[in-house]
C-alpha positions in Angstrom: -0.4 0.0 0.1 2.9 2.4 0.7 4.4 1.7 -2.4 1.5 2.5 -4.3 0.7 5.3 -2.6 4.2 6.6 -3.6 3.8 5.4 -6.9 0.3 7.7 -7.5 1.7 10.7 -5.8 4.2 10.7 -7.6 2.4 10.3 -11.1 0.3 13.2 -9.6 3.8 15.0 -9.5 5.4 14.6 -12.4 4.1 12.8 -15.9 7.8 12.1 -17.3 11.5 12.5 -16.4 12.3 16.4 -15.7 14.8 17.5 -18.1 18.6 17.3 -17.0 20.8 20.2 -16.7 22.4 19.2 -20.6 18.3 19.4 -21.6 17.0 22.7 -20.6 13.6 24.0 -21.9 12.9 26.4 -18.8 10.6 24.9 -17.2 11.4 23.5 -13.4 9.1 21.6 -11.1 9.4 22.5 -7.1 8.3 20.5 -4.1 7.9 22.3 -1.2 7.2 20.8 2.4 5.0 24.0 3.3 2.3 22.4 1.9 -0.5 23.9 4.2 -3.5 25.3 1.9 -3.0 28.9 2.6 0.7 28.6 2.3 0.6 26.7 -1.5 -2.0 29.7 -2.1 0.8 32.4 -0.9 3.4 30.5 -2.8 1.4 29.9 -6.3 1.0 34.0 -6.0 4.8 34.5 -5.5 5.6 31.8 -8.7 3.1 33.7 -10.6 5.3 36.9 -9.9 8.2 35.2 -10.8 7.2 33.2 -14.0 6.2 36.8 -15.7 8.9 38.3 -14.8 11.6 35.4 -16.0 10.1 33.8 -18.6 10.1 30.0 -16.4 7.3 28.4 -16.1 7.1 26.6 -12.6 5.6 23.6 -11.3 4.9 23.9 -7.7 4.1 20.4 -5.9 3.0 20.3 -1.8 4.7 17.3 0.0 4.5 16.3 3.2 7.7 16.7 5.1 6.6 12.9 6.6 6.7 11.3 3.4 9.7 13.2 1.5 12.4 10.6 1.9 10.2 8.0 0.2 9.2 10.0 -2.2 12.5 11.3 -3.1 13.7 8.2 -3.8 10.7 6.8 -5.1 11.4 10.0 -7.8 14.9 9.0 -8.0 14.6 5.4 -8.9 12.3 6.4 -11.6 13.8 9.1 -12.9 11.3 11.8 -12.0 13.2 13.9 -9.4 11.9 17.6 -8.8 14.1 20.5 -9.6 14.2 22.4 -6.5 12.6 21.2 -2.9 11.9 24.3 -0.9 11.9 24.4 2.9 13.7 21.0 3.4 15.1 20.9 6.6 19.0 20.2 7.6 18.9 16.1 8.1 16.9 15.7 4.4 19.5 17.8 3.0 22.3 15.4 4.3 20.3 12.4 3.5 19.7 13.3 0.2 23.4 14.4 -0.2 24.8 11.0 1.3 22.6 8.8 -1.4 24.4 11.6 -4.1 20.9 13.1 -5.1 22.0 16.7 -4.5 23.6 19.2 -7.1 26.1 20.5 -4.8 27.5 23.5 -7.4 24.4 24.7 -8.0 23.6 26.5 -4.4 27.1 27.2 -4.2 26.6 29.6 -7.2 23.4 31.0 -5.6 25.8 31.7 -2.3 28.3 33.2 -4.2 26.0 35.4 -6.4 24.2 36.5 -3.5 27.2 37.2 -1.3 28.0 35.0 1.9 28.6 37.7 4.0 24.8 38.3 3.8 23.9 35.3 5.1 23.8 33.9 9.6 27.3 32.3 9.5 25.7 29.0 11.5 23.6 28.9 9.4 26.1 28.3 6.5 28.2 26.2 8.4 25.2 23.9 9.1 24.1 23.7 5.5 27.9 22.7 4.7 29.8 19.7 4.8 33.6 21.5 4.8 33.9 22.9 1.4 30.7 21.8 0.2 28.1 24.0 -0.3 24.3 21.1 0.0 21.5 23.7 -0.2 21.0 27.5 0.1 19.7 28.4 3.8 16.7 30.3 3.8 15.1 30.8 7.1 14.9 29.2 10.8 12.7 28.3 13.5 13.8 28.0 17.2 12.6 25.8 19.9 11.0 27.8 22.9 10.5 27.4 26.9 7.2 28.9 27.3 6.6 29.7 31.0 3.4 31.7 31.9 5.4 34.6 34.4 2.2 36.1 36.0 2.3 32.3 37.6 6.1 32.2 38.5 6.2 35.5 39.8 2.8 35.0 42.1 5.0 31.8 43.1 7.9 33.8 43.5 9.9 31.8 40.7 12.4 33.3 38.4 12.0 32.9 35.0 13.1 29.1 33.7 16.4 29.4 32.3 18.3 25.9 33.3 18.0 22.6 34.3 17.2 23.3 38.1 14.6 26.3 37.4 12.7 24.1 35.2 12.6 21.6 37.8 11.8 23.6 40.4 9.5 25.5 38.4 7.3 21.7 37.4 8.1 20.4 41.3 6.6 24.1 43.0 3.4 24.5 39.8 2.4 21.0 39.6 -0.8 20.9 42.0 -4.3 20.0 41.4 -5.5 20.3 38.0 -2.0 21.6 36.8 0.9 19.8 35.4 4.3 21.1 36.0 5.1 21.2 32.4 4.0 20.1 29.2 6.7 17.9 27.4 6.4 15.4 24.4 6.8 12.1 25.1 5.2 10.2 21.6 7.7 7.8 20.3 6.2 8.1 17.1 6.7 11.8 16.4 10.1 14.0 15.3 9.0 16.6 17.8 9.7 14.1 21.1 13.2 13.9 19.8 13.5 17.6 18.5 12.1 18.5 22.7 14.9 15.9 24.1 17.5 17.4 21.5 16.9 21.0 22.8 17.4 19.9 26.7 20.1 17.8 25.8 22.4 20.4 24.2 21.7 22.3 26.4 23.9 19.7 28.9 26.4 19.3 26.3 24.9 15.6 25.6 25.9 15.1 22.5 25.0 12.4 19.7 28.2 11.4 18.6 31.7 13.0 20.3 35.5 12.0 19.4 33.4 10.0 16.4 31.9 7.4 19.0 27.7 7.7 19.6 27.9 9.1 22.9 24.0 8.8 24.0 24.8 6.8 27.0 27.5 9.3 28.4 27.8 11.0 32.1 26.0 14.2 30.4 23.5 12.5 28.6 22.2 10.3 31.5 21.8 13.3 33.6 19.8 14.8 30.0 17.4 11.3 30.0 16.8 11.5 34.1 15.9 15.4 34.0 13.3 14.9 31.2 12.0 11.5 33.0 11.6 14.0 36.0 9.7 16.6 34.0 8.1 14.5 32.1 6.8 11.6 34.0 6.6 13.1 37.9 5.2 16.5 36.3 3.9 16.0 32.6 0.4 15.2 31.6 -0.7 11.4 31.8 0.1 9.4 29.1 1.7 10.1 26.0 2.6 13.7 25.4 2.3 15.0 21.3 3.2 18.1 19.5 -0.7 18.8 20.2 -1.6 17.7 23.6 1.7 19.8 24.7 0.5 22.9 23.2 -3.5 22.7 24.0 -2.6 21.6 27.9 -0.6 25.0 28.1 -3.7 26.8 26.0 -6.0 25.6 28.5 -4.0 27.3 31.4 -3.2 23.9 32.9 0.7 24.3 32.6 2.8 26.3 33.2 5.7 25.3 30.7 5.6 24.1 27.4 8.5 23.0 25.1 7.1 24.1 21.1 8.8 25.7 18.5 8.3 29.4 17.4 5.6 28.5 14.8 3.4 28.7 18.3 3.7 32.7 18.3 0.4 33.7 15.9 -1.2 30.9 18.0 -0.3 32.1 21.3 -1.3 35.5 20.1 -5.1 34.1 19.4 -4.4 35.1 16.0 -5.4 31.8 14.6 -8.9 30.3 14.3 -8.1 26.9 14.3 -6.4 27.0 17.5 -7.2 29.2 19.9 -5.7 29.5 23.8 -8.8 28.2 25.8 -7.3 29.3 28.9 -10.4 30.7 31.8 -8.9 34.6 31.2 -8.9 33.9 27.4 -12.4 33.7 26.9 -13.0 37.4 27.8 -9.5 38.7 26.3 -7.6 35.8 23.2 -4.0 37.9 23.8 -4.0 37.1 27.4 -1.7 33.9 27.4 0.9 35.8 24.7 0.9 39.4 27.5 1.1 36.8 30.4 4.1 34.0 28.4 7.5 34.7 29.1 10.1 33.1 26.7 13.3 31.3 27.4 15.1 30.8 24.1 18.6 29.5 24.9 19.1 26.8 28.0 21.5 25.8 30.2 21.9 22.3 31.9 24.9 21.6 34.8 27.2 20.1 32.9 26.8 22.9 29.9 29.2 25.6 29.2 27.1 28.2 28.0 23.5 28.5 27.2 22.4 26.7 23.8 19.8 27.3 21.6 18.3 24.2 19.1 16.2 25.0 16.3 15.9 24.2 12.4 17.8 25.6 9.0 15.4 25.3 6.3 16.7 25.7 2.3 16.6 25.4 -1.1 17.7 22.9 -2.3 18.6 21.4 -6.2 19.0 17.7 -6.7 21.2 16.2 -9.2 18.9 15.8 -12.6 18.0 20.0 -12.3 17.6 21.7 -14.9 20.4 24.4 -13.2 20.3 27.7 -14.9 16.2 28.4 -14.4 16.5 26.6 -11.0 19.4 29.0 -9.8 17.4 32.0 -11.0 14.5 30.8 -9.2 16.4 30.3 -5.7 17.9 33.6 -6.3 14.3 35.5 -6.8 13.3 33.3 -3.7 15.7 35.1 -1.4 15.8 38.4 -3.1 13.2 40.1 -4.5 10.6 37.5 -3.5 12.0 37.1 0.2 9.7 39.4 2.3 7.2 37.6 1.0 8.2 34.1 1.7 9.6 34.9 5.2 6.2 36.9 5.1 4.3 33.9 4.6 4.3 32.3 8.3 7.2 35.1 10.0 6.9 33.3 13.6 8.0 30.4 12.2 10.4 31.8 9.1 13.3 33.9 10.6 15.3 34.9 7.8 19.0 33.9 7.4 19.5 35.8 4.6 20.2 39.0 7.1 20.1 41.7 4.5 22.2 42.4 0.8 25.7 44.2 0.8 24.1 47.5 0.3 21.7 47.5 3.1 23.3 44.6 5.4 20.0 44.7 8.1 17.5 44.7 5.2 15.5 41.5 5.5 16.1 40.9 9.5 13.9 44.6 10.0 11.8 43.7 7.1 10.7 40.4 9.5 10.2 42.5 12.6 7.6 44.7 11.4 6.0 41.2 8.9 2.7 40.8 9.6 1.2 37.4 11.0 1.6 34.5 8.8 -1.3 33.7 6.3 -3.0 31.0 8.4 -4.1 34.2 11.4 -7.1 35.7 11.4 -5.8 39.1 12.0 -2.1 39.8 10.4 -0.8 42.0 12.9 3.4 43.0 12.7 5.1 41.0 15.1 6.5 43.7 16.7 2.9 45.1 17.7 2.6 41.7 19.5 6.0 40.7 20.9 8.6 42.8 22.3 11.6 43.6 20.7 13.9 42.4 23.1 12.1 39.1 22.1 12.4 39.4 19.0 16.2 40.0 19.3 16.6 36.4 20.8 14.8 35.2 18.5 17.3 36.5 15.8 20.0 36.0 17.4 19.3 32.5 18.6 20.5 31.4 14.5 24.1 31.9 15.9 23.7 30.5 19.0 21.8 27.6 17.5 23.6 24.0 17.9 22.4 20.8 16.6 23.4 16.9 17.4 25.8 15.6 14.4 26.1 18.0 11.8 29.0 19.8 12.3 30.6 16.5 13.2 29.8 14.8 9.6 27.0 12.9 11.0 24.2 14.2 9.0 23.2 11.1 7.5 23.3 9.5 10.6 20.9 12.8 12.1 19.0 11.9 8.9 18.1 8.6 9.8 17.3 8.8 13.4 14.8 11.2 12.5 13.3 8.3 10.3 13.5 5.3 12.6 13.4 7.6 15.7 15.4 5.8 18.1 15.6 8.3 21.2 11.8 9.1 21.1 11.2 5.7 21.4 13.7 5.4 24.3 12.1 8.4 25.7 8.6 7.1 25.7 9.4 4.2 27.2 11.4 5.7 29.7 8.2 8.2 30.9 5.5 5.6 30.6 7.7 3.6 33.4 8.8 0.8 31.7 12.9 1.6 31.5 14.5 3.7 33.6 17.0 6.8 32.5 19.5 4.6 32.4 18.2 2.1 30.5 16.7 4.1 28.5 20.2 6.0 27.4 22.1 3.0 26.7 18.7 1.3 24.6 19.4 4.8 22.4 22.6 4.5 22.4 23.0 1.1 21.1 20.2 1.6 18.4 22.0 4.8 17.8 25.3 2.5 17.4 23.4 0.1 15.0 21.9 2.4 12.4 25.6 4.0 12.1 26.6 0.9 11.4 24.3 0.5 9.0 25.7 3.0 6.9 28.8 2.8 7.0 
């Protein structure tokens, strides 16, 4: 059934093999992972403007991120790869690179033409393998620890910025119908891995260290134990998912939550499909936004300094891309079309191209006053809802961002763990009481070790 589904979807995506770089016809196929209906509509308008300006014909195809690995491999086998992929996460970019499916010269040319100095240097580092450029970094979201600053102030607690701060807050405010924290435990969701990695990096718990899988290290054992205390002892009952963690916080039943910056439009009460439901929110939909504090960079007892977790998404060209037209399209989307692109969902599309050679802060300044994303009911400017200091933290977070494995050359392993999810499985077993934190660390270590050997 999975094979039939992939085949059926691919048939709808490309009726015949796309021409390679030596068969240019001015037509390109672009797959986008921003496949929500309102965002697809916004992208079609952007593309129409590019087509009119360039004469290039673009076929836009929305693809679900969870299905992308299967679709890519099926398309490669059938000779039907798209020319360009947009909103591509780091792990999947590295997987494609490891499988020899990327054109790495085209993105290098685009970055050089646009000027590397106009990009965030950390974003460029994470999207390259030494001197090889995998993709053109476009935008970023960052992981946040969101907390009820009104409840913490009433309890005499400081902002939770460390392991100790999170634990003290969870213990003191875990009472009655209030859970101490909303934290993911779903074994089948990448969101759980993202939540765990966020807390792990704060404690200098690494996936790979000294060319060895390091999930059973003392720092990682402490991370597993802390996550267990937070999620099992002070979190909600049962499996906690990307939806339930948010719903619990929005209902006013948790003083803390780990979620991505894509939350910011929903938190402000401006999304019709996801609305804060706390008792105070019934009269004031912006209550949570006004009474929530945000910690971007956390620090654990084994960590040297606060660390930010997040994702860099990119534009990538495949090995069969029509190079000239693809480069023209990506260049447009990072220049004259860039403000429309990140303006589609600015809460989760923080620009990593900060400006132009003549105006170094052009896009960062435009982002701050961007209106909430296209799903918002009232598209108010970001800086009319959130403080300058928070917006500074979000943009600065890109430079503080750390990720498992990429700078150690283990991007393919990270991509594999995103598919097999050994860490979320270990976290789920631990927080449901089936294993201890030490056993969870060993199980994750063994599973990732086996995955690494399979990639050799």
